[in-house]
Every structure is written in C-alpha cells, then in structure tokens.
C-alpha positions as CSV (number, residue, x, y, z in Angstrom):
1,M,-42.3,-11.7,27.7
2,D,-38.8,-12.6,26.6
3,T,-38.0,-12.3,23.0
4,T,-37.1,-15.6,21.4
5,V,-34.2,-15.2,19.0
6,E,-33.2,-17.8,16.4
7,I,-29.7,-17.6,14.9
8,V,-29.5,-18.7,11.2
9,R,-26.1,-19.2,9.5
10,V,-26.8,-17.8,6.0
11,D,-23.4,-18.8,4.5
12,E,-19.7,-19.2,5.5
13,T,-19.4,-15.5,6.5
14,Q,-22.9,-14.4,7.5
15,W,-25.4,-15.0,10.3
16,Q,-28.9,-13.6,10.9
17,A,-30.9,-13.2,14.1
18,V,-34.6,-13.8,13.5
19,T,-37.6,-13.4,15.8
20,D,-41.2,-14.0,14.6
21,D,-39.9,-14.4,11.1
22,V,-38.3,-10.9,11.2
23,V,-34.6,-10.3,10.8
24,I,-33.5,-8.2,13.8
25,G,-29.7,-8.4,13.3
26,H,-26.9,-9.9,11.4
27,G,-23.3,-10.8,11.9
28,D,-20.4,-10.9,9.4
29,F,-17.0,-12.6,9.3
30,S,-14.1,-11.1,7.3
31,P,-11.0,-13.2,7.1
32,R,-8.1,-11.0,6.0
33,P,-5.1,-12.2,3.9
34,D,-2.7,-11.1,6.6
35,G,-4.2,-13.8,8.8
36,R,-6.3,-11.6,11.1
37,R,-10.0,-12.6,11.4
38,F,-12.6,-9.8,12.0
39,V,-16.2,-10.1,13.0
40,S,-18.9,-7.4,13.1
41,I,-22.5,-7.4,14.4
42,D,-25.3,-5.0,13.6
43,V,-28.6,-5.4,15.5
44,W,-32.0,-3.6,15.6
45,D,-32.8,-5.2,18.9
46,D,-30.2,-5.6,21.7
47,A,-31.6,-9.0,22.5
48,A,-30.0,-10.3,19.3
49,F,-26.4,-9.3,20.0
50,A,-25.5,-12.0,22.6
51,P,-26.9,-15.0,20.7
52,L,-25.3,-13.8,17.5
53,A,-21.9,-13.4,19.2
54,A,-22.2,-16.8,20.8
55,A,-23.0,-18.5,17.6
56,M,-20.1,-16.9,15.7
57,L,-17.7,-17.6,18.5
58,T,-18.7,-21.2,18.5
59,A,-18.4,-21.6,14.7
60,L,-15.2,-19.6,14.1
61,P,-11.6,-20.2,15.2
62,A,-9.9,-17.9,17.7
63,P,-8.5,-15.3,17.9
64,L,-11.3,-13.1,16.5
65,R,-11.1,-9.3,16.3
66,T,-13.5,-6.5,15.9
67,L,-13.4,-2.7,15.5
68,V,-15.5,-0.2,17.4
69,A,-15.7,3.6,17.2
70,G,-14.0,5.0,20.3
71,D,-17.1,6.9,21.4
72,D,-19.5,3.9,21.0
73,V,-19.5,2.8,24.6
74,A,-22.7,0.7,24.3
75,L,-21.3,-1.4,21.4
76,A,-17.9,-1.9,23.1
77,S,-19.8,-3.1,26.2
78,H,-21.7,-5.7,24.1
79,W,-18.5,-7.0,22.8
80,E,-16.8,-7.1,26.2
81,R,-19.8,-9.0,27.6
82,A,-19.2,-11.5,24.8
83,G,-15.6,-12.1,26.0
84,F,-13.7,-9.6,23.9
85,V,-11.0,-7.6,25.5
86,P,-9.3,-4.3,24.4
87,E,-6.2,-5.0,22.3
88,R,-5.3,-1.5,21.2
89,Q,-6.7,2.0,20.7
90,E,-6.0,4.0,17.6
91,W,-6.1,7.7,16.8
92,E,-7.4,8.7,13.4
93,Y,-5.9,11.7,11.7
94,V,-6.3,13.8,8.6
95,L,-3.3,15.8,7.3
96,S,-3.1,18.6,4.7
97,T,-0.6,17.9,1.9
98,A,0.0,21.6,1.1
99,G,3.1,23.6,1.9
100,R,5.4,20.7,2.8
101,D,9.1,21.2,2.4
102,P,10.4,18.0,0.8
103,R,14.0,18.5,1.6
104,P,15.2,15.7,3.9
105,A,17.2,16.2,7.1
106,P,21.0,16.6,6.8
107,G,22.7,13.2,6.0
108,V,19.4,11.7,4.9
109,A,18.3,10.9,1.3
110,V,14.8,9.8,0.3
111,L,14.3,7.4,-2.6
112,P,10.9,8.1,-4.2
113,A,8.2,5.4,-4.2
114,G,9.1,2.6,-6.7
115,T,12.8,3.5,-7.0
116,A,14.4,1.5,-4.1
117,D,16.3,-1.7,-4.7
118,E,13.7,-4.4,-4.1
119,A,16.0,-6.8,-2.4
120,R,17.3,-4.1,0.1
121,L,13.7,-2.9,0.6
122,R,12.6,-6.4,1.5
123,L,15.5,-6.8,3.9
124,L,14.6,-3.4,5.5
125,D,11.0,-4.5,5.9
126,R,12.0,-7.8,7.6
127,E,14.4,-5.9,10.0
128,I,11.8,-3.3,11.0
129,R,9.1,-6.0,11.5
130,A,11.5,-8.0,13.7
131,E,12.3,-4.9,15.8
132,V,8.6,-3.9,16.2
133,E,7.7,-7.5,17.1
134,A,10.4,-7.6,19.8
135,S,9.2,-4.4,21.4
136,S,5.6,-3.2,21.1
137,G,4.4,-6.1,18.9
138,W,3.4,-6.0,15.3
139,Y,-0.3,-6.0,16.4
140,S,0.3,-2.3,17.3
141,M,0.9,-1.4,13.7
142,P,-1.9,-0.8,11.1
143,A,-3.6,-4.0,9.9
144,E,-2.5,-5.1,6.5
145,V,-5.1,-6.6,4.2
146,R,-3.4,-7.2,0.8
147,P,-2.6,-10.8,-0.1
148,G,0.9,-12.0,-1.0
149,P,2.9,-15.3,-1.2
150,P,3.6,-17.1,2.1
151,G,6.4,-15.4,4.0
152,D,6.3,-12.3,1.8
153,T,5.5,-9.4,4.1
154,L,6.1,-6.6,1.7
155,I,3.0,-5.1,0.1
156,D,3.5,-3.8,-3.5
157,P,7.1,-2.4,-3.6
158,S,6.0,0.4,-5.8
159,L,4.1,2.0,-2.8
160,Y,7.2,2.5,-0.6
161,A,9.6,5.5,-0.4
162,V,12.8,4.7,1.4
163,A,15.2,6.8,3.6
164,V,18.9,6.2,3.2
165,H,21.2,7.1,6.1
166,E,24.9,6.4,6.4
167,G,24.6,4.3,3.3
168,R,21.9,2.0,4.7
169,Y,18.2,1.7,4.1
170,A,17.0,3.1,7.3
171,G,13.3,3.8,7.1
172,L,10.3,3.5,4.9
173,V,6.9,5.0,4.3
174,R,4.0,3.3,2.4
175,V,1.2,5.4,0.8
176,V,-1.9,3.8,-0.5
177,R,-4.4,5.5,-2.8
178,A,-7.7,3.7,-3.3
179,G,-10.8,5.1,-5.0
180,R,-11.8,8.7,-4.5
181,G,-11.1,8.9,-0.8
182,P,-8.0,10.5,0.8
183,A,-4.7,8.7,0.4
184,R,-3.6,6.7,3.4
185,I,-0.2,6.8,5.1
186,G,-0.3,3.0,5.7
187,L,3.0,2.6,7.4
188,L,5.9,4.8,8.5
189,A,8.8,3.1,10.3
190,V,12.5,3.7,11.0
191,R,15.1,1.2,12.1
192,A,16.0,1.6,15.8
193,A,19.7,2.3,15.0
194,H,18.8,5.3,12.8
195,R,16.2,7.1,15.0
196,R,16.5,10.7,16.2
197,Q,18.1,11.7,12.9
198,G,15.0,13.4,11.4
199,I,14.3,10.3,9.2
200,G,10.6,9.9,10.2
201,R,10.0,13.7,9.5
202,S,11.8,13.5,6.2
203,L,9.7,10.5,5.1
204,L,6.4,12.0,6.1
205,A,7.3,15.4,4.4
206,H,8.3,13.6,1.2
207,A,5.1,11.5,1.2
208,L,2.8,14.5,1.7
209,H,4.7,16.6,-0.9
210,A,4.4,13.8,-3.4
211,L,0.7,13.5,-2.8
212,H,0.3,17.2,-3.2
213,E,2.2,17.1,-6.5
214,A,-0.2,14.3,-7.6
215,G,-3.3,16.5,-6.8
216,A,-4.3,15.0,-3.4
217,G,-5.2,17.7,-0.9
218,T,-5.3,15.5,2.2
219,A,-4.1,12.2,3.6
220,R,-5.3,10.1,6.5
221,A,-3.3,8.1,9.0
222,E,-4.0,5.9,12.0
223,V,-1.6,5.6,15.0
224,D,-1.8,3.4,18.1
225,R,-2.4,5.7,21.0
226,S,0.6,4.1,22.9
227,R,3.0,5.2,20.2
228,T,3.7,8.7,21.5
229,A,6.6,9.4,19.1
230,A,4.4,8.7,16.0
231,T,1.6,10.8,17.5
232,A,4.0,13.7,18.1
233,L,5.3,13.4,14.6
234,L,1.8,13.6,13.0
235,E,0.6,16.4,15.3
236,G,3.9,18.3,14.6
237,F,2.7,18.3,10.9
238,G,-0.6,19.9,11.9
239,A,-2.6,16.6,11.7
240,E,-6.2,17.0,12.8
241,R,-7.5,14.2,15.1
242,T,-10.8,13.1,13.7
243,G,-11.7,10.2,16.0
244,H,-10.4,7.0,17.4
245,L,-11.0,3.3,17.0
246,L,-11.0,0.6,19.7
247,H,-9.6,-2.8,18.6
248,L,-10.9,-5.7,20.6
249,V,-9.9,-9.4,20.5
250,H,-11.4,-12.7,21.6
251,P,-8.3,-14.8,22.4
C-alpha cells in the first residue's frame, strides 16, 4: 500500500510531512542576507522527500540552493530528482596555526586586521569582486551571510588584513572567529595584476600566525575544487582535507 503523505506549512520557513498523524520529515528555508536562499530537508521515510521538495519549490522563489555532504550520494540523488543541479564542489580543510613564519614575501607588506584605510579597502574589495565575477563567478567563492547596507559588500572591516604591493592594496584575507569552534579563513583573494608575487602565501601566513598569537590552535577553510591555485596554497601549508560539500541549485 502506498504511503499517503500530507505536507503542512508550519510557518514562513518550515514545512512538515505527515502520514497517519505522524511527522515523518521536515523542510526548512533559510534566506541569507547576501541574497542566497537555502533549503534543507530531513526525512525519516524516503516517501516524504519528493512531496516536501515539490511543496517548497512551489512556494519559494527561484533560485534555491542546498548543501550536501560530498559522500552522501543518496541525499544528492533526492535533490537531483527534484530538479536541483550541481553548482560547485567545495573541499573542507583544517590548518594548524603553529610554526608559521609571518614575514611577507620581498616587496610585500601586510597590514594587520583593522589597520587598513577603510576607503582603500572597500575599493580593493570591489575590484576583486569584479575580477572574480568576470572570470570564475562570485558563486565560486564562500557564501557570505552577514547583513549590510545595500551595495555594501565589505563585511566588518576590522576582520580584514591587507597586502600592499608596489604601493597599492593588492590582496586581502578575512578571518572570522565565532563561538568556541575553529576560526575560519572566510576569504583570501589577490588582484590579478599582483599575482605570483607571494602575496597569497604572505596573507595566509600572517593570518595563521595572528590566530596562533591569539591562542587559536587551528583554523578551517573551504575552497571550490576548481580553484587549483587556492587548493595548492592551502595544501602547501599542510592543510588537512577533512571532507567536501556539494552545492546544488534549482535555477
């Protein structure tokens, strides 16, 4: 006998799948301040997944995104049958902060977090975003979830250290510390005209050394699997790959 599944919208962000008055699954909607909309579904009976996904897709504006552990083939298949397609794959890393030489590459100076000129930092952020968008696309960078005024793309300026090369702001690194978990290297990027000067390595070494000085033993980072230079940089620092995430999107 087929299981009859009823979908109930509990509120603006939650749905439940019910059969015989028993909840057998739920779906959640998480709108993020950066404009990306994420959904998740957790079921105790596979029969609940498709109707939950259909109800959420009908009620919510596209595009919608979801995250799946890279080794969870069954869950990824559920989402793909619902019309989601892979958008990117992301390696997850953990790095030790110990033993890092903070001296930058020749010709490079690093301004510690919170000391850069804010106007120049904002300009650097806009320039880097434009370069990334014109090449691999900003979607390939880590999702940003902090709110800000419209058009303001810079998360809290005090989080950024900046590399200066040939008198210009050439690259930046953002480190976020939240709660008791490891600090996160949220963004590391260098302007195209200043690459291959050791700037990325200088910024990462500075960030890890600063975290070590502050008492943090490890840091975590995520990198799009297609960004081979970023992957090589982290692994050159002895980063341990701990897993990977699959990002899917329903256009």
